[in-house]
FIKOLSE-118900 format. One record per residue (C-alpha): residue in three letters; x, y, z. Coordinates in steps of 0.02 Angstrom, whole numbers. Each point is the difference from the previous one (the first is absolute). Example, Ala and Ser with C-alpha at 12.3 -4.5 7.8 and 13.67 -1.06 7.14 Angstrom:
% FIKOLSE-118900
+-----+--------+--------+--------+
! res !   east !  north !     up !
+-----+--------+--------+--------+
! ala !    615 !   -225 !    390 !
! ser !     69 !    172 !    -33 !
+-----+--------+--------+--------+
***
This chain:
% FIKOLSE-118900
+-----+--------+--------+--------+
! res !   east !  north !     up !
+-----+--------+--------+--------+
! met !   2254 !  -4975 !   8609 !
! trp !     57 !   -170 !    -86 !
! arg !   -136 !     44 !   -134 !
! ile !     63 !    175 !    -30 !
! leu !    178 !    -58 !     -2 !
! gly !    -65 !   -144 !   -144 !
! leu !    -72 !    152 !   -103 !
! leu !    152 !    107 !     19 !
! ala !    103 !   -146 !    -45 !
! ala !   -107 !    -23 !   -162 !
! leu !     11 !    171 !    -45 !
! ile !    189 !      9 !      3 !
! gly !    -22 !   -176 !    -96 !
! leu !    -91 !     87 !   -143 !
! ser !    120 !    143 !      7 !
! leu !    150 !   -106 !    -12 !
! ala !    -97 !    -90 !   -157 !
! gly !    -34 !    152 !    -84 !
! trp !    188 !     53 !     27 !
! phe !     62 !   -164 !    -64 !
! ile !   -116 !    -14 !   -159 !
! gly !     58 !    201 !    -25 !
! gly !    168 !    -51 !    -11 !
! gly !     49 !     50 !    169 !
! pro !    155 !   -119 !     25 !
! gly !     68 !     43 !   -166 !
! arg !     -6 !    182 !     35 !
! val !    102 !    -24 !    173 !
! leu !    128 !   -115 !    -86 !
! arg !     40 !    135 !   -138 !
! gly !     -4 !    135 !    132 !
! asn !    -76 !    152 !     31 !
! gln !     -7 !    126 !   -172 !
! gly !    -63 !    152 !    118 !
! asp !    125 !    114 !     80 !
! gly !     43 !   -114 !    117 !
! thr !   -137 !     49 !    151 !
! leu !   -127 !   -113 !     76 !
! his !   -169 !    107 !    -11 !
! leu !   -113 !    -71 !    135 !
! thr !   -125 !    142 !     -5 !
! leu !   -188 !    -39 !     33 !
! ser !    -53 !     64 !   -184 !
! ala !    135 !   -142 !    -59 !
! leu !    -42 !   -140 !     97 !
! ala !   -196 !     38 !    -31 !
! ser !     38 !      2 !   -168 !
! thr !    112 !   -158 !     -3 !
! leu !   -136 !    -87 !     85 !
! ala !   -135 !     48 !   -129 !
! arg !    117 !    -52 !   -153 !
! gln !     33 !   -171 !     91 !
! thr !   -196 !    -29 !     39 !
! ser !    -38 !     34 !   -174 !
! val !    150 !   -114 !    -60 !
! val !    -75 !   -155 !    101 !
! trp !   -190 !     58 !    -39 !
! ser !     22 !    -10 !   -188 !
! trp !    124 !   -156 !     10 !
! thr !    -44 !   -161 !   -103 !
! pro !     73 !   -155 !     56 !
! ala !    -12 !    -83 !   -174 !
! pro !    -54 !     48 !   -151 !
! gly !   -172 !    -39 !    -27 !
! ala !    -24 !    -15 !    193 !
! ala !    -94 !     94 !    105 !
! pro !     42 !    180 !     55 !
! ala !     63 !     27 !    169 !
! arg !   -141 !    102 !     65 !
! leu !   -119 !   -151 !    -50 !
! leu !    107 !   -124 !    106 !
! phe !     -8 !    154 !    140 !
! ala !   -188 !     14 !    -31 !
! leu !    -18 !   -183 !     15 !
! ala !    104 !    -22 !    160 !
! gly !    -97 !    145 !     73 !
! val !   -160 !    -90 !    -29 !
! leu !     64 !   -155 !     63 !
! thr !     55 !     86 !    156 !
! ile !   -159 !     84 !     13 !
! ala !    -87 !   -184 !    -14 !
! ile !    113 !    -80 !    135 !
! ala !    -26 !    136 !    116 !
! ser !   -176 !     14 !      2 !
! ala !    -14 !   -195 !     12 !
! arg !    113 !      2 !    145 !
! gly !   -100 !    136 !     97 !
! his !   -150 !    -87 !    -41 !
! val !     46 !   -173 !     69 !
! arg !     63 !    103 !    166 !
! arg !   -153 !     89 !     25 !
! arg !    -80 !   -170 !     -1 !
! arg !    114 !    -82 !    103 !
! arg !    -61 !    -66 !    181 !
! tyr !    136 !      6 !    148 !
! val !    -34 !   -124 !    128 !
! arg !     74 !      2 !    164 !
! leu !     54 !   -183 !     79 !
! arg !     57 !    -39 !    177 !
! ile !    159 !    -99 !     19 !
! glu !     -3 !   -132 !    117 !
! val !    160 !    -61 !     85 !
! tyr !     56 !   -169 !    -64 !
! arg !    -18 !   -151 !    108 !
! thr !    199 !    -32 !      2 !
! asp !     17 !    186 !     79 !
! arg !    -77 !    -56 !    159 !
! ala !     67 !   -180 !     -8 !
! asp !    156 !    -78 !    113 !
! ala !    150 !    -75 !    -62 !
! glu !    -47 !   -180 !     -4 !
! ala !   -180 !     51 !   -112 !
! val !    124 !     78 !   -142 !
! val !    113 !   -149 !     -9 !
! arg !   -152 !   -102 !    -23 !
! met !    -67 !    112 !   -137 !
! phe !    162 !    -13 !   -104 !
! asp !     10 !   -184 !     41 !
+-----+--------+--------+--------+
***
């Protein structure tokens, strides 16, 4: 469940990054130039998501730096490598059951406990 929420948060974060890169805050502060209605149709949301995804996908952090898709590919490869390494280690792990014995002081009288702390 937490991983799904993490994936959802990552998608929302990417959408917000694209919105910020595309000048979303400026458009909000200047006001809507349309007819004043909010269009929340499925096709409008899909086109906005596609546009924001393409903005994030083609974003370059600095001139001459690697494009975002290269950074995303590198992050994906690292994630897959870490996940496969953890899976390999988990398969090789041996679990051991140990018997827990009661401590000596659990059966001692009060004088024995006092002598132990002295």
